[in-house]
C-alpha positions as a LaTeX table, in Angstrom:
\begin{tabular}{lrrr}
\hline
Residue & $x$ (\AA) & $y$ (\AA) & $z$ (\AA) \\
\hline
Met1 & $-11.94$ & 2.01 & 6.96 \\
Ser2 & $-13.82$ & 3.41 & 9.95 \\
Arg3 & $-13.46$ & 5.85 & 12.81 \\
Phe4 & $-14.79$ & 6.33 & 16.34 \\
Asp5 & $-14.53$ & 9.06 & 18.98 \\
Thr6 & $-12.67$ & 8.81 & 22.29 \\
Ser7 & $-13.89$ & 10.23 & 25.59 \\
Asp8 & $-11.71$ & 13.32 & 25.07 \\
Gly9 & $-12.93$ & 13.95 & 21.55 \\
Leu10 & $-10.26$ & 12.41 & 19.33 \\
Ser11 & $-11.22$ & 10.56 & 16.17 \\
Leu12 & $-9.33$ & 7.27 & 15.92 \\
Tyr13 & $-8.97$ & 5.09 & 12.85 \\
Tyr14 & $-9.56$ & 1.35 & 12.70 \\
Glu15 & $-10.08$ & $-1.38$ & 10.10 \\
Thr16 & $-11.85$ & $-4.73$ & 10.27 \\
His17 & $-10.80$ & $-7.84$ & 8.37 \\
Gly18 & $-11.43$ & $-11.57$ & 8.33 \\
Asp19 & $-14.61$ & $-13.37$ & 9.36 \\
Pro20 & $-17.17$ & $-10.89$ & 10.76 \\
Lys21 & $-18.73$ & $-13.77$ & 12.73 \\
Gly22 & $-15.43$ & $-15.04$ & 14.08 \\
Pro23 & $-14.06$ & $-14.32$ & 17.57 \\
Pro24 & $-12.97$ & $-10.66$ & 17.74 \\
Leu25 & $-9.21$ & $-10.06$ & 17.84 \\
Ile26 & $-8.05$ & $-6.47$ & 18.41 \\
Cys27 & $-4.48$ & $-5.89$ & 17.25 \\
Leu28 & $-2.53$ & $-3.15$ & 19.04 \\
Pro29 & 0.73 & $-2.01$ & 17.42 \\
Gly30 & 4.17 & $-0.97$ & 18.61 \\
Leu31 & 4.97 & 2.44 & 20.08 \\
Thr32 & 5.57 & 4.42 & 16.87 \\
Arg33 & 3.61 & 2.21 & 14.51 \\
Asp34 & $-0.03$ & 1.66 & 13.57 \\
Gly35 & $-2.44$ & $-1.04$ & 12.48 \\
Gln36 & $-0.30$ & $-1.80$ & 9.44 \\
Asp37 & 2.08 & $-3.48$ & 11.92 \\
Phe38 & $-0.02$ & $-6.62$ & 11.41 \\
Arg39 & $-0.11$ & $-6.73$ & 7.63 \\
Tyr40 & 2.14 & $-9.80$ & 7.41 \\
Ala41 & $-0.01$ & $-11.81$ & 9.84 \\
Leu42 & $-3.35$ & $-10.68$ & 8.43 \\
Pro43 & $-3.63$ & $-13.25$ & 5.59 \\
His44 & $-3.26$ & $-16.00$ & 8.21 \\
Leu45 & $-5.97$ & $-14.69$ & 10.57 \\
Thr46 & $-9.02$ & $-15.03$ & 8.34 \\
Asp47 & $-10.96$ & $-17.15$ & 10.85 \\
Tyr48 & $-11.19$ & $-14.20$ & 13.26 \\
Arg49 & $-12.86$ & $-10.82$ & 13.24 \\
Val50 & $-9.58$ & $-8.88$ & 13.14 \\
Ile51 & $-9.67$ & $-5.24$ & 14.20 \\
Leu52 & $-6.59$ & $-3.12$ & 13.50 \\
Leu53 & $-6.38$ & 0.07 & 15.56 \\
Asp54 & $-4.22$ & 3.14 & 15.00 \\
Leu55 & $-3.65$ & 4.31 & 18.57 \\
Arg56 & $-4.00$ & 8.03 & 19.29 \\
Gly57 & $-1.24$ & 10.08 & 17.70 \\
Arg58 & $-0.30$ & 7.35 & 15.25 \\
Gly59 & $-1.06$ & 6.60 & 11.63 \\
Arg60 & $-4.46$ & 7.87 & 10.51 \\
Ser61 & $-5.77$ & 8.68 & 13.99 \\
Asp62 & $-5.96$ & 12.19 & 15.43 \\
Tyr63 & $-3.02$ & 13.61 & 17.33 \\
Ala64 & $-3.78$ & 14.57 & 20.92 \\
Glu65 & $-3.79$ & 18.22 & 21.93 \\
Asp66 & $-1.96$ & 17.22 & 25.12 \\
Pro67 & 0.84 & 14.69 & 24.52 \\
Ala68 & 0.58 & 13.63 & 28.17 \\
Ser69 & $-2.41$ & 11.55 & 27.04 \\
Tyr70 & 0.01 & 9.26 & 25.20 \\
Asn71 & 0.10 & 6.80 & 28.09 \\
Ile72 & $-0.97$ & 3.18 & 28.38 \\
Leu73 & $-3.94$ & 3.81 & 30.67 \\
Thr74 & $-5.47$ & 6.36 & 28.30 \\
Glu75 & $-4.74$ & 4.10 & 25.34 \\
Ala76 & $-6.42$ & 1.22 & 27.20 \\
Ser77 & $-9.46$ & 3.47 & 27.70 \\
Asp78 & $-9.46$ & 4.12 & 23.95 \\
Val79 & $-9.57$ & 0.37 & 23.29 \\
Leu80 & $-12.61$ & 0.07 & 25.55 \\
Ala81 & $-14.24$ & 2.94 & 23.65 \\
Leu82 & $-13.61$ & 1.06 & 20.41 \\
Met83 & $-15.16$ & $-2.09$ & 21.88 \\
Asp84 & $-18.19$ & $-0.12$ & 23.02 \\
His85 & $-18.45$ & 1.44 & 19.56 \\
Leu86 & $-18.47$ & $-2.06$ & 18.04 \\
Asn87 & $-20.80$ & $-3.47$ & 20.74 \\
Leu88 & $-18.19$ & $-6.01$ & 21.81 \\
Ala89 & $-18.65$ & $-7.32$ & 25.34 \\
Gln90 & $-15.27$ & $-9.07$ & 25.08 \\
Ala91 & $-12.36$ & $-9.32$ & 22.68 \\
Ala92 & $-8.97$ & $-10.97$ & 22.43 \\
Ile93 & $-5.97$ & $-8.65$ & 22.29 \\
Leu94 & $-2.83$ & $-9.23$ & 20.23 \\
Gly95 & $-0.41$ & $-6.62$ & 21.47 \\
Thr96 & 2.97 & $-5.89$ & 19.91 \\
Ser97 & 5.47 & $-4.17$ & 22.23 \\
Arg98 & 3.63 & $-1.00$ & 23.39 \\
Gly99 & 0.36 & $-2.65$ & 22.36 \\
Gly100 & 1.17 & $-5.50$ & 24.73 \\
Leu101 & 1.58 & $-3.04$ & 27.60 \\
Val102 & $-1.86$ & $-1.65$ & 26.76 \\
Ala103 & $-3.17$ & $-5.23$ & 26.87 \\
Leu104 & $-1.65$ & $-5.64$ & 30.35 \\
Ala105 & $-3.32$ & $-2.38$ & 31.44 \\
Leu106 & $-6.64$ & $-3.78$ & 30.24 \\
Ala107 & $-6.01$ & $-7.01$ & 32.16 \\
Gly108 & $-5.38$ & $-5.01$ & 35.30 \\
Thr109 & $-8.28$ & $-2.59$ & 34.96 \\
Ala110 & $-10.98$ & $-4.22$ & 32.80 \\
Arg111 & $-10.25$ & $-7.94$ & 32.76 \\
Glu112 & $-13.90$ & $-8.83$ & 32.25 \\
Arg113 & $-13.70$ & $-7.30$ & 28.77 \\
Leu114 & $-10.92$ & $-9.67$ & 27.66 \\
Ser115 & $-11.38$ & $-13.12$ & 26.14 \\
Ala116 & $-7.64$ & $-13.76$ & 25.55 \\
Val117 & $-4.30$ & $-11.92$ & 25.41 \\
Ile118 & $-1.23$ & $-12.53$ & 23.23 \\
Leu119 & 1.93 & $-10.51$ & 23.91 \\
Asn120 & 4.37 & $-10.03$ & 21.03 \\
Asp121 & 7.90 & $-9.52$ & 22.37 \\
Val122 & 6.96 & $-7.66$ & 25.53 \\
Gly123 & 6.38 & $-8.44$ & 29.19 \\
Pro124 & 5.97 & $-6.82$ & 32.61 \\
Asp125 & 9.66 & $-5.79$ & 32.71 \\
Ile126 & 11.26 & $-3.83$ & 29.86 \\
Ala127 & 15.00 & $-4.19$ & 29.31 \\
Asp128 & 16.92 & $-0.90$ & 29.64 \\
Glu129 & 18.97 & $-1.72$ & 26.52 \\
Gly130 & 15.85 & $-1.71$ & 24.38 \\
Leu131 & 14.49 & 1.48 & 25.93 \\
Asp132 & 17.78 & 3.26 & 25.22 \\
Arg133 & 17.63 & 2.17 & 21.59 \\
Ile134 & 14.04 & 3.39 & 21.25 \\
Phe135 & 14.86 & 6.80 & 22.72 \\
Asp136 & 17.66 & 7.16 & 20.17 \\
Tyr137 & 15.14 & 7.41 & 17.32 \\
Leu138 & 11.82 & 8.28 & 18.98 \\
Gly139 & 10.30 & 11.48 & 17.60 \\
Arg140 & 13.17 & 12.12 & 15.20 \\
Arg141 & 12.96 & 12.10 & 11.44 \\
Pro142 & 15.39 & 9.69 & 9.80 \\
Ala143 & 18.61 & 11.08 & 8.37 \\
Ala144 & 17.86 & 9.24 & 5.13 \\
Lys145 & 16.11 & 11.36 & 2.54 \\
Thr146 & 14.51 & 8.61 & 0.46 \\
His147 & 12.83 & 5.28 & 1.12 \\
Ala148 & 15.69 & 3.48 & $-0.63$ \\
Gln149 & 18.27 & 5.13 & 1.62 \\
Ala150 & 16.21 & 4.44 & 4.72 \\
Ala151 & 15.77 & 0.78 & 3.75 \\
Gln152 & 19.51 & 0.41 & 3.29 \\
Ala153 & 20.18 & 1.93 & 6.73 \\
Leu154 & 17.47 & $-0.18$ & 8.37 \\
Glu155 & 18.76 & $-3.39$ & 6.84 \\
Ala156 & 22.31 & $-2.62$ & 8.01 \\
Ala157 & 21.06 & $-1.99$ & 11.55 \\
Met158 & 18.72 & $-4.98$ & 11.75 \\
Ala159 & 20.57 & $-7.68$ & 9.77 \\
Pro160 & 22.51 & $-9.07$ & 12.78 \\
Asp161 & 19.24 & $-9.85$ & 14.59 \\
Phe162 & 17.23 & $-10.71$ & 11.46 \\
Pro163 & 19.55 & $-12.79$ & 9.27 \\
Gly164 & 18.13 & $-13.77$ & 5.91 \\
Val165 & 15.39 & $-11.15$ & 5.77 \\
Pro166 & 15.36 & $-9.80$ & 2.18 \\
Thr167 & 15.96 & $-6.18$ & 1.31 \\
Ser168 & 12.45 & $-5.98$ & $-0.14$ \\
Arg169 & 10.93 & $-6.43$ & 3.32 \\
Trp170 & 13.00 & $-3.62$ & 4.83 \\
Leu171 & 11.96 & $-1.40$ & 1.93 \\
Glu172 & 8.31 & $-2.26$ & 2.59 \\
Glu173 & 8.81 & $-1.40$ & 6.26 \\
Val174 & 10.11 & 2.11 & 5.59 \\
Gln175 & 7.54 & 2.72 & 2.85 \\
Thr176 & 4.81 & 1.80 & 5.32 \\
Phe177 & 5.98 & 3.86 & 8.28 \\
Tyr178 & 7.67 & 6.90 & 6.67 \\
Lys179 & 6.01 & 9.35 & 4.30 \\
Ala180 & 8.14 & 10.62 & 1.41 \\
Thr181 & 8.13 & 14.42 & 0.95 \\
Pro182 & 10.27 & 16.84 & $-1.07$ \\
Asp183 & 12.07 & 17.64 & 2.20 \\
Gly184 & 12.81 & 14.03 & 3.07 \\
Leu185 & 10.98 & 11.38 & 5.06 \\
Glu186 & 8.30 & 12.30 & 7.59 \\
Leu187 & 7.12 & 10.34 & 10.60 \\
Arg188 & 3.65 & 8.80 & 10.49 \\
Tyr189 & 3.13 & 9.54 & 14.18 \\
Asp190 & 3.13 & 12.55 & 16.48 \\
Ala191 & 6.75 & 13.48 & 17.22 \\
Arg192 & 5.58 & 14.72 & 20.64 \\
Leu193 & 5.31 & 11.09 & 21.63 \\
Arg194 & 8.96 & 11.57 & 22.57 \\
Asp195 & 8.03 & 14.37 & 25.00 \\
Ala196 & 5.40 & 12.15 & 26.62 \\
Met197 & 7.79 & 9.21 & 27.03 \\
Leu198 & 10.57 & 11.39 & 28.43 \\
Ala199 & 8.20 & 12.98 & 30.94 \\
Gln200 & 6.93 & 9.56 & 32.02 \\
Ala201 & 10.48 & 8.23 & 32.38 \\
Lys202 & 11.44 & 11.25 & 34.48 \\
Ala203 & 8.40 & 10.80 & 36.73 \\
Leu204 & 9.23 & 7.13 & 37.23 \\
Ala205 & 12.85 & 7.92 & 38.07 \\
Glu206 & 11.72 & 10.34 & 40.79 \\
Met207 & 9.44 & 7.80 & 42.49 \\
Glu208 & 10.73 & 6.24 & 45.69 \\
Glu209 & 8.76 & 3.07 & 44.94 \\
Lys210 & 8.35 & 2.32 & 41.27 \\
Pro211 & 5.07 & 0.71 & 40.13 \\
Ser212 & 5.25 & $-2.86$ & 38.84 \\
Leu213 & 3.38 & $-4.33$ & 35.90 \\
Trp214 & 3.55 & $-7.84$ & 37.36 \\
Pro215 & 0.17 & $-7.51$ & 39.13 \\
Trp216 & $-1.41$ & $-6.70$ & 35.77 \\
Phe217 & 0.28 & $-9.74$ & 34.28 \\
Ala218 & $-1.04$ & $-11.85$ & 37.16 \\
Ala219 & $-4.55$ & $-10.74$ & 36.21 \\
Leu220 & $-4.18$ & $-12.84$ & 33.05 \\
Asp221 & $-4.46$ & $-15.99$ & 35.17 \\
Gly222 & $-7.44$ & $-18.00$ & 33.95 \\
Leu223 & $-7.51$ & $-16.35$ & 30.52 \\
Pro224 & $-6.15$ & $-17.99$ & 27.37 \\
Cys225 & $-2.86$ & $-16.17$ & 26.89 \\
Gly226 & 0.50 & $-16.45$ & 25.18 \\
Val227 & 3.84 & $-14.73$ & 24.72 \\
Ile228 & 6.05 & $-14.59$ & 21.65 \\
Arg229 & 9.71 & $-13.73$ & 22.24 \\
Ala230 & 12.33 & $-12.85$ & 19.65 \\
Ala231 & 15.50 & $-14.75$ & 20.49 \\
Gln232 & 17.56 & $-11.57$ & 19.94 \\
Ser233 & 15.10 & $-9.25$ & 21.70 \\
Asp234 & 16.44 & $-6.24$ & 23.60 \\
Ile235 & 12.99 & $-5.51$ & 25.07 \\
Leu236 & 11.83 & $-8.87$ & 26.48 \\
Ser237 & 14.76 & $-10.50$ & 28.26 \\
Gln238 & 15.09 & $-14.24$ & 28.64 \\
Asp239 & 14.85 & $-13.84$ & 32.41 \\
Thr240 & 11.52 & $-12.03$ & 32.15 \\
Tyr241 & 10.28 & $-14.51$ & 29.54 \\
His242 & 11.05 & $-17.46$ & 31.83 \\
Glu243 & 9.57 & $-15.70$ & 34.87 \\
Met244 & 6.34 & $-15.13$ & 32.95 \\
Gln245 & 6.12 & $-18.87$ & 32.30 \\
Arg246 & 6.89 & $-19.66$ & 35.94 \\
Arg247 & 4.15 & $-17.37$ & 37.22 \\
Leu248 & 1.57 & $-18.51$ & 34.66 \\
Pro249 & 2.22 & $-22.20$ & 33.91 \\
Ala250 & $-0.67$ & $-22.33$ & 31.42 \\
Leu251 & 0.92 & $-19.55$ & 29.32 \\
Tyr252 & 1.63 & $-20.51$ & 25.72 \\
Ala253 & 5.20 & $-19.43$ & 24.98 \\
Val254 & 7.46 & $-19.56$ & 21.95 \\
Glu255 & 10.89 & $-18.11$ & 21.20 \\
Leu256 & 11.62 & $-17.28$ & 17.57 \\
Pro257 & 15.18 & $-17.78$ & 16.28 \\
Asp258 & 16.75 & $-15.23$ & 13.95 \\
Arg259 & 14.49 & $-12.46$ & 15.15 \\
Gly260 & 15.04 & $-9.29$ & 17.14 \\
His261 & 12.51 & $-6.74$ & 18.31 \\
Ile262 & 9.95 & $-7.08$ & 16.83 \\
Pro263 & 8.91 & $-10.33$ & 15.09 \\
Phe264 & 6.86 & $-9.82$ & 11.92 \\
Leu265 & 4.16 & $-12.30$ & 13.11 \\
Asp266 & 4.12 & $-14.28$ & 9.89 \\
Glu267 & 6.65 & $-16.70$ & 11.37 \\
Pro268 & 5.04 & $-20.20$ & 11.49 \\
Asp269 & 5.71 & $-20.67$ & 15.21 \\
Ala270 & 4.24 & $-17.25$ & 16.02 \\
Leu271 & 1.11 & $-18.00$ & 14.01 \\
Ala272 & 0.78 & $-21.43$ & 15.65 \\
Leu273 & 0.81 & $-19.79$ & 19.09 \\
Ile274 & $-1.80$ & $-17.21$ & 18.06 \\
His275 & $-4.10$ & $-19.96$ & 16.78 \\
Ser276 & $-3.58$ & $-22.06$ & 19.92 \\
Val277 & $-4.61$ & $-19.19$ & 22.19 \\
Met278 & $-7.60$ & $-18.27$ & 20.04 \\
Lys279 & $-8.84$ & $-21.87$ & 20.03 \\
Asp280 & $-8.95$ & $-21.81$ & 23.84 \\
Ile281 & $-11.48$ & $-18.98$ & 23.95 \\
Lys282 & $-14.68$ & $-20.24$ & 25.54 \\
\hline
\end{tabular}
């Protein structure tokens, strides 16, 4: 349980696990989540120096005074600050969803600091269907008043894409990412993240020529890298998944059946891909 300071004075939370002499693996979570996103994979990653980061405005890290700083370039800068704090010349990045976009930003702006990149259910193009779903809940407290009610609602919503996942796991999910209070469940992230995302979406819509993340993806060429896709994903389309493999033939790639956005990362095929990429680090 440790903290470090960013260039703009925020105190961010991180944890280290696994083998302190193993290759460093920084795990970056999804948009509204934190380092606990990786708790299912963690028991399987003991050969690595695993570093779990709560990005700014999430989990146990400070909330930004200006929500405009909730953007992938600033978050990438925070990762570099963490690496400097830990005296890491290079590290591998395992990025889930938003964390994967931060990994792409690092590839495009500070590639020399990366030893490998693994993208969990995300790529250079984001499907509109998934973005619409995210905006439906982003920054809003759940209607459910208790963890049990929230778990029931989550299971009903996710069961079609995650068949066979037990109720106990959905309960653990809501217990991890919602705080119970006398007034109902509270978010464990800054609700103004919604304002930041809406402002960024508006700015993009007004651009005559929209920026592409494909050049950042191309910067992965020559690095050990992989992509994990959920077969029912509404964020990483099959077309984008296949185009990623076409552009980077050395890319490790696996598609997980019976999973939507996002895989838990304790799936055997997901873990096999992570280990394959990590073994390729020189």
